[in-house]
C-alpha positions as CSV (number, residue, x, y, z in Angstrom):
1,X,0.9,2.5,2.4
2,X,9.9,4.5,5.1
3,X,15.7,8.2,6.2
4,X,12.8,10.5,5.2
5,X,10.3,9.6,7.9
6,X,7.2,7.7,6.4
7,X,3.8,8.8,7.7
8,X,2.5,6.7,10.3
9,X,-1.1,5.6,10.3
10,X,-1.7,7.1,13.5
11,X,-5.3,8.5,13.6
12,X,-8.4,6.8,12.0
13,X,-9.4,10.3,11.1
14,X,-6.0,11.1,9.1
15,X,-4.3,7.8,8.5
16,X,-0.8,9.1,7.2
17,X,0.1,5.7,5.6
18,X,2.9,5.0,3.4
19,X,5.6,6.4,2.3
20,X,7.3,8.0,4.8
21,X,10.1,5.2,7.4
22,X,13.0,3.5,6.0
23,X,11.6,0.6,4.1
24,X,10.4,-2.0,6.4
25,X,9.8,0.4,9.2
26,X,6.2,0.2,8.5
27,X,4.1,-2.0,6.2
28,X,3.8,-1.1,2.5
29,X,0.4,0.5,2.3
30,X,0.4,2.4,-0.8
31,X,-3.2,1.9,-1.7
32,X,-3.8,2.9,-5.3
33,X,-6.5,5.2,-6.9
34,X,-6.6,2.8,-9.5
35,X,-6.9,5.4,-12.4
36,X,-7.3,2.5,-14.8
37,X,-10.9,3.1,-13.7
38,X,-11.3,6.3,-14.7
39,X,-9.6,5.7,-18.1
40,X,-11.4,2.6,-18.6
41,X,-14.9,4.2,-17.9
42,X,-14.2,6.7,-20.5
43,X,-13.4,4.3,-23.0
44,X,-16.4,1.7,-22.1
45,X,-19.0,4.1,-21.3
46,X,-19.7,2.1,-18.1
47,X,-22.1,3.5,-15.7
48,X,-20.1,5.5,-13.0
49,X,-20.3,8.6,-10.9
50,X,-19.8,11.3,-13.4
51,X,-18.6,13.7,-10.9
52,X,-15.9,11.4,-9.8
53,X,-15.0,10.6,-13.4
54,X,-14.8,14.3,-14.6
55,X,-13.1,15.5,-11.6
56,X,-10.3,12.7,-11.0
57,X,-10.1,11.9,-14.6
58,X,-9.0,15.7,-15.1
59,X,-6.3,15.6,-12.4
60,X,-5.1,12.3,-13.5
61,X,-4.5,13.5,-17.2
62,X,-3.0,16.7,-16.1
63,X,-0.8,14.7,-13.5
64,X,0.6,12.5,-16.6
65,X,1.0,15.0,-19.1
66,X,3.1,17.3,-16.9
67,X,5.4,14.8,-15.9
68,X,9.0,15.2,-17.7
69,X,11.1,12.5,-19.4
70,X,13.6,11.0,-16.9
71,X,16.1,10.2,-19.9
72,X,16.2,14.1,-20.9
73,X,16.5,15.2,-17.3
74,X,19.2,12.5,-16.8
75,X,20.8,14.2,-20.0
76,X,20.6,17.7,-19.0
77,X,23.7,19.0,-16.8
78,X,21.5,21.6,-15.0
79,X,19.4,18.7,-13.2
80,X,19.7,19.0,-9.7
81,X,21.8,16.1,-8.1
82,X,19.0,15.2,-5.9
83,X,16.6,14.8,-8.6
84,X,19.2,12.9,-10.6
85,X,20.0,10.4,-7.7
86,X,16.2,9.7,-7.8
87,X,16.2,9.1,-11.4
88,X,19.2,7.0,-11.5
89,X,18.1,4.8,-8.6
90,X,14.5,4.4,-10.0
91,X,16.1,3.3,-13.7
92,X,18.3,0.8,-11.4
93,X,15.4,-0.7,-9.6
94,X,13.1,-0.8,-12.8
95,X,16.0,-3.0,-14.4
96,X,16.3,-5.3,-11.4
97,X,12.5,-5.5,-11.4
98,X,12.3,-6.8,-15.2
99,X,15.5,-8.8,-15.3
100,X,15.8,-10.5,-11.8
101,X,11.8,-10.6,-10.9
102,X,10.0,-11.2,-14.1
103,X,8.1,-7.8,-14.0
104,X,6.4,-5.7,-16.5
105,X,7.8,-2.4,-16.3
106,X,6.4,-0.4,-19.5
107,X,7.0,3.0,-19.2
108,X,6.3,3.4,-15.4
109,X,8.7,5.4,-13.3
110,X,10.5,6.7,-16.5
111,X,8.9,10.2,-16.1
112,X,9.3,13.0,-13.5
113,X,6.7,15.1,-11.9
114,X,7.0,18.1,-9.6
115,X,4.6,18.0,-6.8
116,X,3.2,20.7,-4.9
117,X,2.9,18.4,-1.7
118,X,4.7,15.7,-0.1
119,X,2.0,13.2,-1.1
120,X,0.0,12.2,-4.1
121,X,-3.6,11.5,-3.4
122,X,-6.2,10.9,-0.4
123,X,-8.0,7.8,-0.1
124,X,-11.1,6.9,1.6
125,X,-11.7,3.6,3.1
126,X,-14.7,2.3,5.3
127,X,-15.8,-0.5,7.5
128,X,-18.9,-1.6,9.2
129,X,-19.3,-0.4,12.6
130,X,-19.7,-3.5,14.4
131,X,-18.2,-6.1,12.1
132,X,-15.3,-6.2,9.6
133,X,-17.3,-5.8,6.6
134,X,-15.5,-3.6,4.5
135,X,-17.7,-0.9,2.1
136,X,-17.0,-1.6,-1.5
137,X,-16.8,1.1,-4.5
138,X,-17.5,-0.6,-7.8
139,X,-15.1,0.1,-10.8
140,X,-15.3,-0.8,-14.4
141,X,-12.9,-3.6,-15.7
142,X,-11.1,-3.9,-12.3
143,X,-14.2,-4.7,-10.2
144,X,-15.1,-3.9,-6.5
145,X,-12.2,-2.4,-4.3
146,X,-12.4,-1.3,-0.8
147,X,-11.1,2.4,-1.3
148,X,-11.7,5.4,-3.5
149,X,-8.9,8.1,-4.1
150,X,-9.3,11.9,-4.4
151,X,-6.7,14.4,-5.6
152,X,-8.5,17.1,-3.6
153,X,-8.8,16.3,0.4
154,X,-11.9,18.5,0.3
155,X,-13.3,15.9,-1.8
156,X,-12.3,13.0,0.3
157,X,-13.7,14.6,3.4
158,X,-17.0,15.0,1.5
159,X,-17.2,11.4,0.9
160,X,-15.8,10.5,4.3
161,X,-18.8,12.6,6.0
162,X,-21.2,10.6,3.6
163,X,-20.1,7.4,5.0
164,X,-20.0,8.5,8.5
165,X,-23.6,9.7,8.5
166,X,-24.8,6.5,7.6
167,X,-22.6,4.6,10.3
168,X,-19.7,3.4,8.7
169,X,-16.2,3.7,10.5
170,X,-14.3,5.7,7.9
171,X,-10.3,6.8,7.6
172,X,-9.1,9.1,5.1
173,X,-5.4,8.6,4.2
174,X,-2.8,10.6,2.2
175,X,-1.0,8.1,-0.1
176,X,2.3,8.3,-2.1
177,X,1.7,6.5,-5.3
178,X,-0.8,4.3,-7.1
179,X,-0.8,2.1,-9.8
180,X,-2.5,2.6,-13.3
181,X,-1.9,-1.2,-14.1
182,X,-0.1,-0.3,-17.2
183,X,-2.8,1.8,-18.8
184,X,-0.4,5.1,-18.3
185,X,3.1,5.6,-17.6
186,X,3.1,6.1,-13.7
187,X,5.6,8.9,-13.0
188,X,7.7,9.5,-10.2
189,X,7.2,12.5,-7.9
190,X,9.6,15.3,-6.5
191,X,8.6,14.3,-3.0
192,X,10.1,11.0,-3.6
193,X,13.9,12.7,-3.8
194,X,13.8,12.2,0.2
195,X,13.3,8.7,0.3
196,X,16.3,5.9,1.2
197,X,17.2,3.5,-1.6
198,X,15.4,0.7,0.0
199,X,12.1,3.1,0.4
200,X,12.1,3.9,-3.7
201,X,12.8,0.2,-4.3
202,X,9.9,-0.9,-2.1
203,X,7.3,1.3,-3.5
204,X,8.2,0.8,-7.5
205,X,8.4,-3.1,-7.0
206,X,5.3,-2.8,-5.0
207,X,3.6,-0.7,-8.1
208,X,5.1,-2.9,-10.6
209,X,3.6,-5.9,-9.2
210,X,0.1,-4.4,-9.5
211,X,1.1,-3.9,-13.0
212,X,2.3,-7.4,-13.7
213,X,-0.3,-9.3,-12.1
214,X,-3.9,-7.9,-11.0
215,X,-6.5,-10.7,-10.5
216,X,-9.9,-9.3,-10.7
217,X,-12.3,-9.9,-7.8
218,X,-9.3,-10.6,-5.3
219,X,-8.4,-7.0,-4.2
220,X,-6.9,-8.2,-0.8
221,X,-4.7,-10.7,-2.7
222,X,-3.6,-8.2,-4.8
223,X,-2.3,-6.1,-2.0
224,X,-0.9,-8.6,0.1
225,X,1.0,-10.1,-3.2
226,X,2.2,-6.8,-3.7
227,X,3.1,-6.1,-0.2
228,X,5.3,-9.3,-0.1
229,X,7.0,-8.7,-3.5
230,X,7.8,-5.2,-2.7
231,X,9.3,-5.9,0.5
232,X,11.3,-8.8,-0.6
233,X,12.1,-7.6,-4.0
234,X,13.7,-4.4,-2.4
235,X,15.7,-6.6,-0.2
236,X,17.0,-8.6,-2.7
237,X,17.8,-5.5,-4.7
238,X,19.6,-3.7,-1.7
239,X,21.6,-6.8,-1.1
240,X,22.6,-7.0,-4.9
241,X,23.7,-3.4,-5.1
242,X,24.8,-2.5,-1.4
243,X,26.3,-5.9,-0.6
244,X,24.7,-8.5,1.9
245,X,26.5,-7.6,4.9
246,X,26.1,-3.7,5.1
247,X,24.8,-1.5,7.6
248,X,22.1,-0.5,5.0
249,X,20.9,-4.0,4.6
250,X,21.0,-4.4,8.5
251,X,18.8,-1.3,8.9
252,X,16.3,-2.8,6.8
253,X,16.0,-6.2,8.1
254,X,16.0,-4.7,11.5
255,X,13.2,-2.4,10.5
256,X,11.1,-5.6,9.1
257,X,11.1,-6.8,12.7
258,X,9.4,-3.7,14.2
259,X,7.1,-3.9,11.2
260,X,6.2,-7.3,12.3
261,X,5.7,-6.6,16.0
262,X,3.5,-3.5,15.2
263,X,1.3,-5.8,12.6
264,X,1.2,-8.3,15.5
265,X,0.0,-5.8,18.0
266,X,-2.7,-4.7,15.2
267,X,-4.0,-8.4,14.6
268,X,-4.4,-9.1,18.4
269,X,-6.9,-6.1,18.4
270,X,-8.6,-7.1,15.5
271,X,-9.1,-10.7,16.7
272,X,-10.4,-9.7,20.0
273,X,-12.9,-7.2,18.5
274,X,-14.0,-9.6,15.9
275,X,-15.0,-12.2,18.8
276,X,-16.8,-9.4,20.3
277,X,-18.9,-8.6,17.0
278,X,-19.6,-12.2,16.5
279,X,-20.7,-12.7,20.0
280,X,-24.4,-12.5,21.3
281,X,-24.0,-9.1,22.9
282,X,-26.7,-6.0,21.9
283,X,-25.4,-3.6,19.6
284,X,-25.0,-1.3,22.6
285,X,-23.0,-3.8,24.8
286,X,-20.8,-4.4,21.5
287,X,-20.0,-0.6,21.2
288,X,-19.2,-0.7,24.8
289,X,-16.7,-3.4,24.7
290,X,-15.2,-2.0,21.5
291,X,-14.4,1.4,23.4
292,X,-13.1,-0.7,26.3
293,X,-10.8,-2.7,24.0
294,X,-9.3,-0.1,22.0
295,X,-8.7,2.2,25.4
296,X,-7.0,-0.8,26.5
297,X,-5.1,-1.6,23.5
298,X,-3.7,2.2,23.3
299,X,-2.5,1.8,26.9
300,X,-0.8,-1.3,26.3
301,X,0.8,0.1,23.2
302,X,2.3,2.7,25.0
303,X,3.4,0.9,27.9
304,X,4.6,-2.7,26.6
305,X,4.8,-2.4,22.7
306,X,6.4,0.8,21.9
307,X,9.4,0.1,24.2
308,X,10.1,-3.1,22.5
309,X,10.6,-1.4,18.8
310,X,14.4,-1.1,17.9
311,X,13.9,1.8,15.3
312,X,13.7,5.7,16.7
313,X,10.7,6.2,14.3
314,X,8.6,3.3,15.8
315,X,10.0,4.2,19.4
316,X,8.6,7.6,18.8
317,X,5.3,6.7,17.5
318,X,2.2,7.8,19.7
319,X,-0.3,5.2,19.9
320,X,-2.6,4.9,17.0
321,X,-6.1,5.9,17.5
322,X,-8.0,3.0,15.7
323,X,-11.6,2.1,14.5
324,X,-12.6,-1.0,12.4
325,X,-11.8,0.8,9.0
326,X,-8.1,1.7,10.3
327,X,-7.6,-2.0,11.3
328,X,-9.0,-3.4,7.9
329,X,-6.4,-1.4,6.2
330,X,-3.6,-3.4,7.9
331,X,-5.7,-6.4,7.1
332,X,-6.0,-5.8,3.3
333,X,-2.6,-5.4,3.3
334,X,-1.0,-8.1,5.3
335,X,-3.5,-10.8,6.4
336,X,-2.1,-13.7,4.3
337,X,1.4,-12.3,3.5
338,X,2.8,-15.2,5.6
339,X,0.8,-17.5,3.3
340,X,2.3,-15.9,0.4
341,X,5.6,-16.2,1.6
342,X,5.7,-19.7,2.7
343,X,4.2,-20.4,-0.5
344,X,7.0,-18.6,-2.3
345,X,9.7,-20.6,-0.3
346,X,8.2,-23.9,-0.5
347,X,6.9,-24.2,-4.2
348,X,8.6,-21.5,-5.9
349,X,12.2,-21.9,-4.3
350,X,12.0,-18.3,-3.4
351,X,12.0,-17.4,-6.9
352,X,9.6,-14.1,-7.2
353,X,9.3,-14.4,-11.0
354,X,8.4,-18.0,-10.7
355,X,5.6,-16.9,-7.7
356,X,4.1,-14.2,-10.2
357,X,4.0,-16.6,-13.0
358,X,2.1,-19.1,-10.5
359,X,-0.3,-16.6,-9.4
360,X,-1.2,-15.9,-13.2
361,X,-2.2,-19.3,-13.8
362,X,-3.9,-19.8,-10.6
363,X,-5.8,-16.5,-11.3
364,X,-7.6,-18.4,-14.2
365,X,-8.6,-21.3,-11.6
366,X,-10.2,-19.0,-9.2
367,X,-9.4,-18.2,-5.5
368,X,-5.7,-17.8,-5.7
369,X,-5.2,-18.3,-2.0
370,X,-7.2,-21.3,-1.6
371,X,-5.1,-22.9,-4.2
372,X,-2.0,-21.9,-2.3
373,X,-3.4,-23.5,0.9
374,X,-4.0,-26.6,-0.8
375,X,-0.6,-26.9,-2.5
376,X,1.0,-26.5,1.0
377,X,-1.3,-29.0,2.5
């Protein structure tokens, strides 16, 4: 939410998240609009803001209807070589995801859409000023989610301004893809032609994870699971197609190390702030300490953390300007990825298809991550 440069989440006001460092150079943060919510509202008649429904639904339908068949484009000699390479790689990744990872691909990523910008939608995310309580939007069928997507930046900015006016920390972040959870055929977009192979594989596998397993009422689990499966599945595919000891694989592995270091710095700041928020200081005292901790983080990031990165993209990264919503974004996608990784290795033998099957079973019993912890002892 990585040889074309992924958008770093460098500012709390304009969180340029995913899709643009070689895979693993930055965490997968492709939050989704969850257009299924829009589609299902029209079907069920559930109470939902009419303006949002009509505006985003219209864009969604136009987006899907305007996509072209990948099969036809591949059969057309006039198709641009870069577009052809994108479609061929996507088809190979889809096949691997179904055959080796046990995923449901449906018609997703079998169509192609020309885009007039280098990302898809703008997503708003908000968090309390003096705690990490997320703002939740309610959707039919899928429940409450900590983000809302907009096709027009002005609409996202208006929602962000509304939340800021009542005291929430807010970020607005362009994202490159979302999942309709199998309700529609999610297309490929022209800006994806610049992705490396592992970037594209991670995006596709991440989104197919949502279409394969979606646990209602556990949004953070859904994102953490897709983050883990997207990263691991993409690396498995890359090793299978490029060879295990190639420079392409080595670059992806090295990028993961930078990503882990970046995440650790975010996690440390979040933990320090959480201690302040839970303490006995007055609200003004907490605000003052919050500002001090964030300023100290920015200085330490520039002087100590950034020089430790291996990849050029991370080494050139400016210290991010953060707020609670920014930090919550990282938590949403990554907090319990280590738990899922450990469970996948210890209980599932590293088999992603088995992991997904286990999650489906556990979802019927309640809190999936609690069950993982019990299984691990």
